[in-house]
N, C-alpha and C positions, 0 to 999 in steps of 0.2 A: 186294181189289176193293171200292171204296167205292160204286160205283153201276153199274147196267146200264140201257140203254135197253130199253123194252118195246115190241115190235112186235105189232100185232094187225091182222088183215085186211090184211097187207102194208104197214101204215103205222106210223110212229113216233108213239106216243100219250102217252108220258111216260117217267118214270124210277123205278127202285127204288133208294132210297138208304138209308144208315144200316143196312146189312144185317147181320143176325145169322144165320150159317149153322148148321144142325143136320143133319148128314149130307146127304141129298139135298134137304132143305127149306131154304128161305130165307124169312126174315121181315124186312121193312124198310118204310120209309116210301114210300108211293105218291105221286108228284108228277106229276099229269096235266098235259099241255100244254093249251092253250086251244082245242082243236078239238072239233067236235061228236062225232067218233068217240071221243075220250077221255072225254067226258061220258057217252056211251052205255055204254062199257066200265065206267066207275065206277058208273053206275046199275045195271047188270046184276050186277056182282059184289058190290055192297053188300047184295044180297038172299040171298046164298049162306049156307047153314048149314055151318059148318066141319066138324062131325062127319059130316054126311051126305055131303059131297063127299069127305072123306078115306076114308070107307067105300066110296063108289061114285063114282069120278072122272067118270063120265058125267054127273053132276049139276053139274059145273063146266064150265069152258071151257079152251081151249088158247090159248097165245100163244108168243112167242119173246122170250128175253132176248138182248141183244147187248152184249158188253163193248167196251172202248175200242179193241180191236184188230179189231173187226167180227166176232169169233167169236160164232156164234149157237148157243143152246141152247134146245131145246123145253122148255116148262113146262106143267104143269097148274095152273091158277089155282084156289086153294082158297077163299079168303075175303078180305074187306076188313073189318077191325075198327075199333075206336075209334082216333082220331088218325091215320086213313089208314094203319093197319098192314096191309100186304098179305102174305098167306101163299101161297107157291107151292112146287111140287115140281119139281125139275129132272128131266128125262127124258133119259137118256143112252144106254142100251142100244138097239141097232138094232131089236130085236124089240119093245121097249117103245115106241119112237117110232112104229113101224108101227101098233101097237095104238092109240096115242094119236090118230094121224091118221085112223084108220078109225072109232074109237068115241067120241071126245070132241069135242063140237061146238065150232065156232069162236065160236058165239054162242048 
């Protein structure tokens, strides 16, 4: 998989490309589209502290990855680093998805 769409607040806001997988984590290049919502997402996540969000996901936000087959995976957005490197964690287990939806804010 070379890229995913990123959906936030039920809107396509950009893509994650040049992905490097590491177990349930993905790191890749964040390519926002030219919408106000994409800019809001970028502004919000650029202030995240990677270590703090990894230790306490409630300090991050949630979004959805969508592959070319329209398969969607919930994610916890961890940080945006230099050169637009986005770090996310895929959430797959049903109980973990329930926890994510209940506890991690969308914004």
